[in-house]
C-alpha positions as CSV (number, residue, x, y, z in Angstrom):
1,X,-7.1,20.7,8.3
2,X,-4.1,19.2,6.5
3,X,-3.0,16.1,4.7
4,X,-0.2,13.7,5.0
5,X,1.2,11.8,2.0
6,X,4.0,9.2,2.5
7,X,6.7,8.9,0.0
8,X,8.2,5.4,0.0
9,X,9.7,2.7,-2.2
10,X,7.6,-0.2,-3.5
11,X,8.9,-3.5,-2.0
12,X,8.4,-5.3,-5.3
13,X,9.7,-3.0,-8.0
14,X,11.6,-0.5,-5.8
15,X,10.1,2.6,-7.6
16,X,9.2,5.5,-5.4
17,X,5.5,6.3,-4.9
18,X,3.1,8.2,-2.6
19,X,0.5,6.5,-0.5
20,X,-1.9,6.6,2.5
21,X,0.1,5.0,5.4
22,X,-2.8,3.0,6.8
23,X,-4.5,1.9,3.6
24,X,-1.7,1.0,1.2
25,X,-1.4,-2.7,0.3
26,X,1.7,-4.1,2.0
27,X,3.6,-7.2,3.0
28,X,5.3,-7.9,6.3
29,X,9.1,-8.4,6.1
30,X,10.8,-9.2,9.5
31,X,7.7,-7.8,11.2
32,X,7.7,-4.5,9.3
33,X,5.0,-3.5,6.8
34,X,6.5,-2.8,3.4
35,X,4.3,-0.9,0.9
36,X,3.5,-2.1,-2.6
37,X,2.6,0.2,-5.5
38,X,-0.6,0.0,-7.5
39,X,1.1,-1.3,-10.6
40,X,2.7,-4.2,-8.8
41,X,-0.6,-5.1,-7.0
42,X,-2.4,-5.1,-10.4
43,X,0.3,-7.3,-11.8
44,X,0.1,-9.7,-8.9
45,X,-3.7,-9.7,-9.1
46,X,-3.5,-10.7,-12.8
47,X,-1.5,-13.8,-11.9
48,X,-3.8,-14.5,-8.9
49,X,-6.8,-14.3,-11.2
50,X,-5.3,-16.7,-13.7
51,X,-4.7,-19.3,-11.0
52,X,-8.0,-18.8,-9.3
53,X,-6.6,-17.3,-6.1
54,X,-8.4,-14.5,-4.3
55,X,-7.4,-11.0,-5.4
56,X,-5.6,-8.5,-3.2
57,X,-8.0,-5.6,-2.4
58,X,-6.9,-2.1,-3.0
59,X,-8.8,0.0,-0.4
60,X,-10.3,3.3,-1.6
61,X,-7.8,6.1,-1.0
62,X,-4.8,3.7,-0.7
63,X,-2.7,5.9,-2.9
64,X,-4.1,9.2,-1.8
65,X,-3.0,11.6,1.0
66,X,-4.3,10.8,4.5
67,X,-6.2,13.4,6.6
68,X,-3.8,14.6,9.3
69,X,-6.4,13.9,12.0
70,X,-6.3,10.2,11.3
71,X,-5.6,8.7,14.7
72,X,-4.5,5.2,13.6
73,X,-1.1,3.8,14.6
74,X,2.0,4.7,12.8
75,X,2.6,3.0,9.4
76,X,5.5,1.0,10.7
77,X,3.4,-0.5,13.5
């Protein structure tokens, strides 16, 4: 059994980070999912909390490696 960790750039702050390709919070830009790092999601959630908007959930394992047997579609899907 192996693991896969994606290295990508946060769409908001442009810093590189690793993440689970199917669980990481993201935004769609021109139909493509763009990943967002934990620090940026936490910053956005602070602003959302202050305005009474629903928070963006961070799924368990979103910033951890994925099991290579995960059969979900590709990240870019």
